[in-house]
ZAVEXKOL-901595 format. One record per residue (C-alpha): residue number from 1; x, y, z; residue in three letters. Coordinates in pm, 1 decimal. Layout:
NODE_NUM_X_Y_Z_ala
...
//
This chain:
NODE_1_1398.8_1694.0_481.0_unk
NODE_2_1338.7_1717.4_104.1_unk
NODE_3_1084.3_1507.4_-80.5_unk
NODE_4_1033.7_1555.3_-455.8_unk
NODE_5_1201.2_1893.5_-427.1_unk
NODE_6_978.0_2021.4_-150.2_unk
NODE_7_1084.9_2078.6_206.6_unk
NODE_8_830.3_1910.9_427.0_unk
NODE_9_798.7_1905.2_801.7_unk
NODE_10_680.7_1626.6_1022.3_unk
NODE_11_630.4_1694.3_1389.4_unk
NODE_12_951.7_1570.1_1550.7_unk
NODE_13_1019.3_1318.7_1278.5_unk
NODE_14_1305.6_1081.1_1338.4_unk
NODE_15_1354.5_913.9_1002.5_unk
NODE_16_1227.8_938.7_646.0_unk
NODE_17_866.0_1037.6_586.3_unk
NODE_18_582.1_801.6_500.6_unk
NODE_19_558.3_719.3_132.3_unk
NODE_20_219.7_884.7_79.8_unk
NODE_21_375.5_1232.2_115.9_unk
NODE_22_560.4_1198.7_-213.9_unk
NODE_23_241.5_1158.0_-414.5_unk
NODE_24_17.6_1397.3_-222.5_unk
NODE_25_208.7_1712.1_-139.9_unk
NODE_26_366.2_1810.8_-467.3_unk
NODE_27_491.2_2155.4_-564.7_unk
NODE_28_248.3_2391.3_-734.3_unk
NODE_29_360.2_2621.0_-1013.3_unk
NODE_30_366.5_2998.3_-1053.6_unk
NODE_31_288.6_3109.8_-698.9_unk
NODE_32_122.2_3441.5_-642.9_unk
NODE_33_286.2_3650.1_-372.4_unk
NODE_34_568.0_3894.4_-315.4_unk
NODE_35_861.0_3807.2_-544.4_unk
NODE_36_1193.3_3706.1_-391.4_unk
NODE_37_1496.6_3924.6_-428.7_unk
NODE_38_1687.6_4175.8_-225.1_unk
NODE_39_1557.3_4221.5_122.3_unk
NODE_40_1366.9_4543.2_178.8_unk
NODE_41_1523.1_4782.8_427.7_unk
NODE_42_1361.4_4741.2_765.5_unk
NODE_43_1133.5_5022.5_872.2_unk
NODE_44_988.3_5035.6_1219.8_unk
NODE_45_720.1_5227.1_1401.4_unk
NODE_46_743.4_5330.6_1764.4_unk
NODE_47_528.1_5173.1_2037.2_unk
NODE_48_226.5_5403.7_2049.1_unk
NODE_49_-147.8_5376.2_2090.1_unk
NODE_50_-204.6_5460.7_1724.8_unk
NODE_51_48.6_5204.4_1598.7_unk
NODE_52_-75.7_4931.4_1829.3_unk
NODE_53_-431.3_4982.8_1706.2_unk
NODE_54_-323.8_4987.9_1340.4_unk
NODE_55_-135.8_4658.4_1381.9_unk
NODE_56_-434.8_4511.0_1565.7_unk
NODE_57_-661.3_4605.1_1275.2_unk
NODE_58_-428.9_4434.6_1028.9_unk
NODE_59_-404.7_4119.8_1241.4_unk
NODE_60_-783.2_4102.3_1283.0_unk
NODE_61_-831.6_4140.2_907.6_unk
NODE_62_-588.6_3853.9_842.1_unk
NODE_63_-761.8_3637.5_1101.2_unk
NODE_64_-1097.1_3680.8_932.7_unk
NODE_65_-982.1_3667.7_570.9_unk
NODE_66_-696.7_3416.5_571.5_unk
NODE_67_-793.7_3185.9_857.5_unk
NODE_68_-1161.8_3185.1_950.0_unk
NODE_69_-1291.1_3282.4_607.2_unk
NODE_70_-1114.6_2998.4_426.8_unk
NODE_71_-1134.1_2721.5_686.6_unk
NODE_72_-1498.4_2759.3_789.2_unk
NODE_73_-1745.4_2622.8_699.9_unk
NODE_74_-1547.7_2455.3_419.8_unk
NODE_75_-1383.6_2197.0_645.5_unk
NODE_76_-1700.6_2086.1_824.8_unk
NODE_77_-1784.4_1728.1_721.8_unk
NODE_78_-2162.9_1708.1_731.2_unk
NODE_79_-2165.6_1351.4_599.8_unk
NODE_80_-1932.3_1162.4_834.5_unk
NODE_81_-1879.2_1416.2_1112.1_unk
NODE_82_-1570.2_1599.5_1222.3_unk
NODE_83_-1359.4_1810.5_989.4_unk
NODE_84_-1207.9_1751.5_647.5_unk
NODE_85_-831.5_1798.5_663.4_unk
NODE_86_-694.0_1785.4_308.5_unk
NODE_87_-709.1_2081.5_69.4_unk
NODE_88_-497.2_2202.6_-221.2_unk
NODE_89_-365.8_2552.9_-274.8_unk
NODE_90_-692.4_2664.9_-435.7_unk
NODE_91_-892.0_2512.3_-148.1_unk
NODE_92_-1020.4_2226.8_-359.7_unk
NODE_93_-1041.4_1893.8_-180.4_unk
NODE_94_-734.2_1669.8_-194.0_unk
NODE_95_-708.7_1296.5_-128.0_unk
NODE_96_-824.3_1237.0_226.1_unk
NODE_97_-610.1_1086.7_500.1_unk
NODE_98_-903.0_1032.2_729.7_unk
NODE_99_-974.9_1180.1_1068.7_unk
NODE_100_-663.0_1251.1_1273.2_unk
NODE_101_-711.9_1313.3_1645.9_unk
NODE_102_-475.8_1612.5_1646.6_unk
NODE_103_-655.1_1787.9_1360.9_unk
NODE_104_-1004.4_1717.4_1499.7_unk
NODE_105_-915.1_1851.5_1844.5_unk
NODE_106_-745.2_2160.6_1706.9_unk
NODE_107_-1033.7_2253.5_1478.0_unk
NODE_108_-1284.0_2213.9_1761.0_unk
NODE_109_-1062.7_2427.9_1984.4_unk
NODE_110_-1024.6_2718.3_1740.1_unk
NODE_111_-1398.0_2719.7_1664.9_unk
NODE_112_-1468.1_2737.8_2039.7_unk
NODE_113_-1218.5_3019.6_2087.2_unk
NODE_114_-1377.6_3223.0_1809.5_unk
NODE_115_-1724.9_3166.2_1954.9_unk
NODE_116_-1603.9_3295.2_2292.7_unk
NODE_117_-1373.1_3575.0_2182.8_unk
NODE_118_-1554.1_3726.8_1882.7_unk
NODE_119_-1910.6_3812.0_1982.2_unk
NODE_120_-2016.8_3895.7_1626.7_unk
NODE_121_-1918.7_3544.9_1513.2_unk
NODE_122_-2063.4_3353.8_1809.0_unk
NODE_123_-2385.4_3236.9_1642.7_unk
NODE_124_-2195.1_3126.6_1332.1_unk
NODE_125_-1936.1_2924.8_1523.8_unk
NODE_126_-2136.3_2767.2_1807.3_unk
NODE_127_-2292.9_2506.0_1571.7_unk
NODE_128_-1943.0_2422.0_1448.7_unk
NODE_129_-1824.3_2375.8_1806.7_unk
NODE_130_-2115.1_2140.3_1878.3_unk
NODE_131_-2033.1_1953.4_1558.3_unk
NODE_132_-1677.4_1904.9_1687.6_unk
NODE_133_-1803.4_1784.9_2026.7_unk
NODE_134_-2020.8_1518.2_1863.8_unk
NODE_135_-1731.3_1378.3_1664.3_unk
NODE_136_-1477.9_1375.4_1948.3_unk
NODE_137_-1734.6_1230.6_2189.4_unk
NODE_138_-1907.8_977.1_1964.3_unk
NODE_139_-1641.3_872.1_1711.7_unk
NODE_140_-1286.6_947.4_1826.6_unk
NODE_141_-1352.5_797.9_2171.0_unk
NODE_142_-1299.0_421.2_2190.5_unk
NODE_143_-1617.6_289.8_2350.7_unk
NODE_144_-1467.6_-53.9_2406.2_unk
NODE_145_-1139.2_31.1_2581.1_unk
NODE_146_-1161.5_404.0_2647.8_unk
NODE_147_-920.3_670.8_2530.8_unk
NODE_148_-914.5_857.6_2199.8_unk
NODE_149_-790.6_683.9_1886.3_unk
NODE_150_-477.0_820.3_1717.6_unk
NODE_151_-672.8_833.7_1393.2_unk
NODE_152_-957.3_674.3_1197.9_unk
NODE_153_-1069.4_659.7_837.7_unk
NODE_154_-1337.1_895.0_708.9_unk
NODE_155_-1607.2_650.0_810.9_unk
NODE_156_-1484.5_637.2_1169.0_unk
NODE_157_-1318.9_295.7_1144.8_unk
NODE_158_-976.8_178.0_1258.9_unk
NODE_159_-729.2_187.4_969.6_unk
NODE_160_-375.2_52.0_924.6_unk
NODE_161_-259.3_402.3_833.3_unk
NODE_162_-298.0_514.0_1195.2_unk
NODE_163_-316.4_167.7_1357.0_unk
NODE_164_-547.8_110.1_1651.7_unk
NODE_165_-296.9_265.2_1893.3_unk
NODE_166_-333.4_573.6_2106.4_unk
NODE_167_-80.4_852.6_2145.7_unk
NODE_168_-88.8_1110.8_2421.2_unk
NODE_169_-13.5_1386.5_2169.9_unk
NODE_170_-344.0_1312.0_1997.5_unk
NODE_171_-534.2_1253.1_2319.6_unk
NODE_172_-401.9_1584.4_2447.6_unk
NODE_173_-559.7_1774.7_2159.8_unk
NODE_174_-890.4_1592.3_2201.3_unk
NODE_175_-892.0_1709.1_2565.6_unk
NODE_176_-792.5_2057.1_2451.5_unk
NODE_177_-1078.2_2081.0_2204.0_unk
NODE_178_-1341.3_1939.5_2438.8_unk
NODE_179_-1241.8_2161.6_2730.8_unk
NODE_180_-1264.7_2474.7_2515.7_unk
NODE_181_-1588.2_2347.8_2362.3_unk
NODE_182_-1741.9_2308.0_2708.1_unk
NODE_183_-1627.8_2660.0_2794.6_unk
NODE_184_-1804.8_2790.2_2483.4_unk
NODE_185_-2123.9_2580.2_2493.1_unk
NODE_186_-2161.7_2453.4_2852.5_unk
NODE_187_-2249.0_2116.8_2701.6_unk
NODE_188_-2199.6_1867.6_2989.4_unk
NODE_189_-2110.0_1588.3_2743.5_unk
NODE_190_-1796.8_1778.7_2641.3_unk
NODE_191_-1673.8_1820.9_2997.6_unk
NODE_192_-1754.5_1463.9_3097.5_unk
NODE_193_-1566.2_1320.2_2799.5_unk
NODE_194_-1270.3_1546.7_2869.9_unk
NODE_195_-1267.0_1427.1_3232.1_unk
NODE_196_-1282.2_1065.8_3116.6_unk
NODE_197_-996.3_1129.5_2874.9_unk
NODE_198_-779.4_1278.1_3146.7_unk
NODE_199_-851.8_992.3_3387.9_unk
NODE_200_-780.1_735.8_3116.0_unk
NODE_201_-433.5_868.3_3038.8_unk
NODE_202_-356.9_925.6_3404.5_unk
NODE_203_-453.9_566.7_3487.9_unk
NODE_204_-268.1_411.0_3194.3_unk
NODE_205_20.1_641.7_3107.9_unk
NODE_206_129.1_852.3_3405.2_unk
NODE_207_485.8_774.4_3513.5_unk
NODE_208_455.9_773.9_3891.6_unk
NODE_209_828.9_711.7_3938.6_unk
NODE_210_985.5_969.3_3706.6_unk
NODE_211_701.8_1209.9_3634.6_unk
NODE_212_543.0_1293.8_3304.2_unk
NODE_213_372.1_1044.2_3074.8_unk
NODE_214_448.4_742.3_2862.7_unk
NODE_215_335.6_835.0_2514.6_unk
NODE_216_247.0_545.7_2281.1_unk
NODE_217_-9.3_295.6_2402.3_unk
NODE_218_-185.9_-6.8_2259.3_unk
NODE_219_-558.6_15.5_2212.8_unk
NODE_220_-623.4_-139.5_2555.0_unk
NODE_221_-395.8_112.9_2727.0_unk
NODE_222_-83.6_-102.5_2756.9_unk
NODE_223_233.6_110.8_2738.2_unk
NODE_224_442.7_15.8_2434.4_unk
NODE_225_808.6_-45.1_2516.6_unk
NODE_226_1108.7_18.6_2290.7_unk
NODE_227_1304.6_-261.6_2127.1_unk
NODE_228_1620.1_-301.0_2330.2_unk
NODE_229_1964.9_-397.6_2211.5_unk
NODE_230_1914.2_-328.8_1840.6_unk
NODE_231_2036.0_31.1_1814.9_unk
NODE_232_1721.5_115.9_1619.8_unk
NODE_233_1406.8_293.7_1731.2_unk
NODE_234_1055.1_203.5_1627.9_unk
NODE_235_838.3_488.4_1508.5_unk
NODE_236_478.1_580.7_1578.2_unk
NODE_237_264.1_572.6_1261.3_unk
NODE_238_225.3_907.2_1080.2_unk
NODE_239_424.9_1116.7_1328.8_unk
NODE_240_757.7_938.2_1358.1_unk
NODE_241_763.6_983.3_1736.6_unk
NODE_242_1007.3_731.1_1889.1_unk
NODE_243_825.2_440.8_2054.0_unk
NODE_244_912.0_393.0_2419.3_unk
NODE_245_1060.7_737.8_2479.9_unk
NODE_246_931.2_1069.8_2606.3_unk
NODE_247_926.7_1382.3_2394.4_unk
NODE_248_930.0_1756.8_2436.4_unk
NODE_249_648.9_1790.4_2185.6_unk
NODE_250_398.2_1570.5_2364.5_unk
NODE_251_470.1_1717.0_2706.7_unk
NODE_252_442.0_2083.0_2606.4_unk
NODE_253_103.4_2007.8_2451.5_unk
NODE_254_-10.2_1812.3_2755.6_unk
NODE_255_81.7_2126.0_2951.1_unk
NODE_256_-135.6_2322.3_2710.0_unk
NODE_257_-435.8_2089.4_2724.6_unk
NODE_258_-422.1_2048.1_3102.7_unk
NODE_259_-418.3_2427.5_3135.4_unk
NODE_260_-731.1_2447.9_2918.5_unk
NODE_261_-903.7_2168.6_3110.6_unk
NODE_262_-815.2_2318.2_3449.4_unk
NODE_263_-991.0_2639.3_3345.7_unk
NODE_264_-1322.8_2449.0_3355.8_unk
NODE_265_-1249.4_2167.2_3602.3_unk
NODE_266_-1064.0_2245.7_3926.0_unk
NODE_267_-977.0_1884.1_3999.2_unk
NODE_268_-696.4_1832.5_4251.3_unk
NODE_269_-523.6_1551.4_4059.5_unk
NODE_270_-535.6_1761.6_3743.9_unk
NODE_271_-381.6_2053.2_3931.4_unk
NODE_272_-100.8_1830.5_4058.8_unk
NODE_273_-30.1_1699.2_3709.2_unk
NODE_274_-32.6_2050.5_3566.0_unk
NODE_275_219.4_2159.0_3831.3_unk
NODE_276_428.4_1851.5_3754.2_unk
NODE_277_427.7_1917.8_3380.2_unk
NODE_278_521.6_2281.3_3428.6_unk
NODE_279_819.5_2176.7_3639.3_unk
NODE_280_926.8_1910.3_3389.4_unk
NODE_281_905.3_2149.4_3095.2_unk
NODE_282_1092.8_2426.2_3276.5_unk
NODE_283_1354.4_2217.9_3460.3_unk
NODE_284_1414.7_1910.1_3241.8_unk
NODE_285_1308.7_1989.3_2884.3_unk
NODE_286_1423.6_2353.4_2873.1_unk
NODE_287_1794.0_2414.4_2933.8_unk
NODE_288_2026.2_2710.4_2924.4_unk
NODE_289_2118.2_2895.0_2707.6_unk
NODE_290_1752.7_2882.8_2602.7_unk
NODE_291_1703.0_2564.5_2402.4_unk
NODE_292_1494.0_2251.3_2450.7_unk
NODE_293_1589.1_1887.8_2431.1_unk
NODE_294_1351.6_1696.5_2205.3_unk
NODE_295_1360.5_1335.1_2323.1_unk
NODE_296_1425.1_1158.1_2652.6_unk
NODE_297_1455.8_819.6_2811.7_unk
NODE_298_1176.5_745.9_3056.3_unk
NODE_299_1392.2_869.6_3346.0_unk
NODE_300_1441.1_1201.8_3163.0_unk
NODE_301_1793.1_1157.9_3029.1_unk
NODE_302_1816.7_1364.0_2712.4_unk
NODE_303_1878.5_1199.3_2375.2_unk
NODE_304_2095.0_1419.9_2147.0_unk
NODE_305_1904.3_1593.1_1869.2_unk
NODE_306_1847.9_1934.8_1710.9_unk
NODE_307_1696.5_2255.9_1847.6_unk
NODE_308_1354.0_2348.5_1709.6_unk
NODE_309_1325.3_2728.4_1714.8_unk
NODE_310_948.9_2726.7_1663.4_unk
NODE_311_891.0_2504.1_1963.5_unk
NODE_312_1121.8_2724.6_2171.1_unk
NODE_313_914.0_3036.9_2115.6_unk
NODE_314_587.2_2845.4_2145.7_unk
NODE_315_689.1_2698.8_2481.3_unk
NODE_316_781.5_3042.3_2616.9_unk
NODE_317_415.7_3132.6_2575.1_unk
NODE_318_275.7_2797.9_2696.1_unk
NODE_319_471.3_2803.7_3023.7_unk
NODE_320_346.7_3148.2_3116.4_unk
NODE_321_-5.9_3059.8_3005.6_unk
NODE_322_3.4_2756.3_3237.4_unk
NODE_323_103.1_2973.1_3531.6_unk
NODE_324_-176.9_3213.6_3446.5_unk
NODE_325_-412.7_2915.3_3451.0_unk
NODE_326_-290.2_2810.8_3793.6_unk
NODE_327_-378.4_3160.0_3915.5_unk
NODE_328_-59.1_3233.9_4102.4_unk
NODE_329_129.2_3476.7_3879.7_unk
NODE_330_452.9_3409.6_3697.4_unk
NODE_331_743.6_3264.9_3890.7_unk
NODE_332_1079.8_3429.6_3832.3_unk
NODE_333_1222.6_3097.8_3707.9_unk
NODE_334_947.9_3064.4_3448.6_unk
NODE_335_983.0_3420.9_3324.6_unk
NODE_336_1360.9_3379.3_3304.6_unk
NODE_337_1338.4_3058.3_3102.4_unk
NODE_338_1065.6_3194.9_2873.6_unk
NODE_339_1280.8_3497.4_2794.3_unk
NODE_340_1586.1_3277.5_2736.9_unk
NODE_341_1392.9_3062.0_2490.0_unk
NODE_342_1290.5_3363.4_2282.3_unk
NODE_343_1632.7_3529.0_2308.8_unk
NODE_344_1811.1_3211.2_2200.8_unk
NODE_345_1574.8_3163.0_1905.1_unk
NODE_346_1644.8_3522.3_1799.9_unk
NODE_347_2020.2_3472.2_1841.3_unk
NODE_348_2046.2_3146.1_1644.5_unk
NODE_349_1725.5_3086.7_1450.7_unk
NODE_350_1627.8_3434.8_1330.2_unk
NODE_351_1680.5_3553.7_973.3_unk
NODE_352_1831.3_3899.1_1016.8_unk
NODE_353_1815.5_3962.0_640.9_unk
NODE_354_1454.6_3883.4_555.1_unk
NODE_355_1295.5_3831.8_894.5_unk
NODE_356_1129.5_3515.3_1018.2_unk
NODE_357_1237.1_3207.6_1213.6_unk
NODE_358_1410.0_2913.6_1054.1_unk
NODE_359_1305.9_2563.0_1144.5_unk
NODE_360_1596.1_2413.2_1332.0_unk
NODE_361_1967.7_2388.6_1397.1_unk
NODE_362_2216.9_2293.4_1663.3_unk
NODE_363_2197.3_2466.3_1999.1_unk
NODE_364_2505.0_2686.6_1947.9_unk
NODE_365_2557.2_2654.6_1573.1_unk
NODE_366_2414.1_2782.0_1249.2_unk
NODE_367_2062.5_2685.8_1139.7_unk
NODE_368_2055.0_2353.8_957.1_unk
NODE_369_1703.8_2368.4_811.7_unk
NODE_370_1641.6_2720.5_685.6_unk
NODE_371_1289.0_2666.0_559.4_unk
NODE_372_1019.3_2877.1_722.3_unk
NODE_373_702.8_2694.3_814.3_unk
NODE_374_378.2_2877.6_874.1_unk
NODE_375_352.1_2763.4_1233.9_unk
NODE_376_699.4_2880.3_1338.3_unk
NODE_377_623.6_3227.5_1202.9_unk
NODE_378_286.4_3248.4_1377.3_unk
NODE_379_419.5_3122.0_1710.8_unk
NODE_380_708.4_3365.9_1675.9_unk
NODE_381_466.0_3651.9_1620.9_unk
NODE_382_277.8_3559.0_1937.1_unk
NODE_383_589.8_3516.5_2153.0_unk
NODE_384_765.1_3832.7_2033.1_unk
NODE_385_467.4_4049.0_2121.5_unk
NODE_386_437.9_3878.6_2459.2_unk
NODE_387_805.7_3957.6_2526.6_unk
NODE_388_754.1_4316.5_2411.4_unk
NODE_389_464.7_4356.3_2653.3_unk
NODE_390_682.3_4229.4_2939.9_unk
NODE_391_1020.0_4383.6_2850.5_unk
NODE_392_948.6_4659.9_2600.8_unk
NODE_393_1037.8_4928.8_2852.6_unk
NODE_394_1391.7_4786.9_2867.9_unk
NODE_395_1466.0_4760.7_2494.5_unk
NODE_396_1302.3_4761.3_2151.8_unk
NODE_397_1435.8_4425.4_2031.3_unk
NODE_398_1108.4_4238.1_2063.3_unk
NODE_399_882.9_4501.8_1908.9_unk
NODE_400_1118.3_4541.2_1614.8_unk
NODE_401_1127.4_4163.7_1579.2_unk
NODE_402_748.8_4150.8_1594.1_unk
NODE_403_721.0_4405.2_1314.7_unk
NODE_404_971.3_4221.6_1093.3_unk
NODE_405_788.7_3896.2_1158.1_unk
NODE_406_455.5_4057.0_1073.5_unk
NODE_407_585.7_4200.9_749.1_unk
NODE_408_732.9_3865.3_649.0_unk
NODE_409_403.1_3688.5_710.8_unk
NODE_410_203.2_3952.6_521.1_unk
NODE_411_439.3_3961.6_224.4_unk
NODE_412_535.5_3596.5_188.4_unk
NODE_413_327.7_3355.2_395.5_unk
NODE_414_-12.8_3469.5_265.7_unk
NODE_415_-149.9_3350.0_-69.7_unk
NODE_416_-292.8_3664.7_-226.0_unk
NODE_417_-473.8_3479.7_-502.6_unk
NODE_418_-653.2_3198.9_-316.4_unk
NODE_419_-610.0_3334.4_37.9_unk
NODE_420_-492.7_3133.3_334.4_unk
NODE_421_-142.4_3066.6_463.6_unk
NODE_422_126.9_2881.3_270.8_unk
NODE_423_264.6_2585.4_459.4_unk
NODE_424_634.1_2641.1_383.2_unk
NODE_425_842.1_2915.6_220.9_unk
NODE_426_1216.2_2940.5_163.7_unk
NODE_427_1437.1_3196.1_345.6_unk
NODE_428_1358.6_3466.8_88.4_unk
NODE_429_986.0_3399.0_110.5_unk
NODE_430_920.2_3193.6_-203.0_unk
NODE_431_661.6_2921.0_-135.9_unk
NODE_432_798.5_2568.3_-162.4_unk
NODE_433_487.7_2388.5_-39.7_unk
NODE_434_143.9_2515.9_-133.1_unk
NODE_435_-75.3_2283.3_68.8_unk
NODE_436_-342.8_2478.7_252.8_unk
NODE_437_-461.2_2202.4_482.3_unk
NODE_438_-350.1_1854.0_581.3_unk
NODE_439_-363.0_1643.4_895.4_unk
NODE_440_-85.0_1843.8_1066.1_unk
NODE_441_-196.2_2185.1_936.1_unk
NODE_442_-516.7_2301.4_1098.7_unk
NODE_443_-635.6_2655.2_1176.4_unk
NODE_444_-478.4_2633.2_1522.5_unk
NODE_445_-134.1_2798.6_1517.6_unk
NODE_446_-232.6_3089.9_1293.8_unk
NODE_447_-577.4_3126.3_1450.5_unk
NODE_448_-444.2_3134.4_1806.1_unk
NODE_449_-158.2_3369.4_1720.9_unk
NODE_450_-382.6_3620.1_1544.8_unk
NODE_451_-646.0_3607.1_1818.8_unk
NODE_452_-377.4_3661.4_2082.0_unk
NODE_453_-179.5_3939.3_1915.4_unk
NODE_454_-493.9_4131.1_1822.2_unk
NODE_455_-614.0_4123.5_2180.3_unk
NODE_456_-269.9_4197.3_2324.9_unk
NODE_457_-219.7_4494.8_2093.0_unk
NODE_458_-558.5_4636.8_2188.3_unk
NODE_459_-483.3_4588.0_2557.0_unk
NODE_460_-147.3_4763.9_2522.6_unk
NODE_461_-312.8_5047.3_2331.2_unk
NODE_462_-549.1_5104.7_2624.8_unk
NODE_463_-259.1_5146.7_2864.4_unk
NODE_464_-52.7_5367.7_2629.4_unk
NODE_465_-131.5_5738.8_2665.5_unk
NODE_466_-70.8_5825.5_2300.8_unk
//
């Protein structure tokens, strides 16, 4: 989708974007970064202890300089609580779009992960985690009807921009953030609110007949139904999710948040729902030859749409992470589908000239949207290294892909002048959108990917003789 000359991405958008995008996310001039032009010849290093450790050092440096160093403490809102979400290329504040549940949960989650996984940063990040807990617990939670609001204004009030509705995508990330925050702080309020959030959606939105969850609910928890007989689909505010249908996007992130919650709460109903979601993602959403359907009727009949390469590679990781969380090892079916998802994305969505994953295309056709968003590249980096760890003894495809992806990110996705990660670049790596933060762009995809690949590279180095 192109708006005012920029290619902008909305999570699973169905129709044209909200009008406020056109006046908020304009194109900056004279970007600083590697110039476009002929693709550099690919050069690769062999899998070795020395090379793994060198790559890990580079990834850790990027994590600290271009993610943690620019997002924190800048985004912490000490006046109204939660996290500011809107920043320009130079990290100056932009017009605010309030407090979005997805952004607030993601920022709390990444702060908690850093506090747990980087001992030297623990004391710096624990207060930020507690700050996130207070906002999710005291403001995002609806004290009258229960459940987490889809979004609020900066003063914590219901606003027409988000409506007073509740979407499971947003609730999922509130659970995700609170569960990780409890893991980091052992604050009982975080765990109790996460439990309440899970019970609320399970009581109001679980589909006992067909499995999975209804997604868009009124404030009081009533499931919103689609308009029938018109041929048109209503859209959820801000996201464009189709009202009255199920989506890949919501269910893969419910899988993610339930996995995080199960790590700190071994509830039997939660375990059953996690098992159910894993089966739905693997058997209904994912299909051969390695693609995912995006939207479904409530009885899980697929609605034709495109293939999102970034979600394919992300889901490969999330499925295996869920099985790790269940503590039973990886099933052959899950490993097979995860590998298919990455292989298919490489076959159809990979830029063999410059490196990097395109946004989307048809399942067996050429890419249709060849822009390269920051999150697709970061999720690709994570998934390619995971596949190399599992299958690197069989071939070098994944490690070579990982290196090309890493070089593309270093050369084109990073803003060398103001630091941070560009939101969107074109196939050759020229930035087309310079926003550094907005309600859909938190420190989550890049933070998680860099945490994971750094740790995975170090682990592989330990098991590699030389």
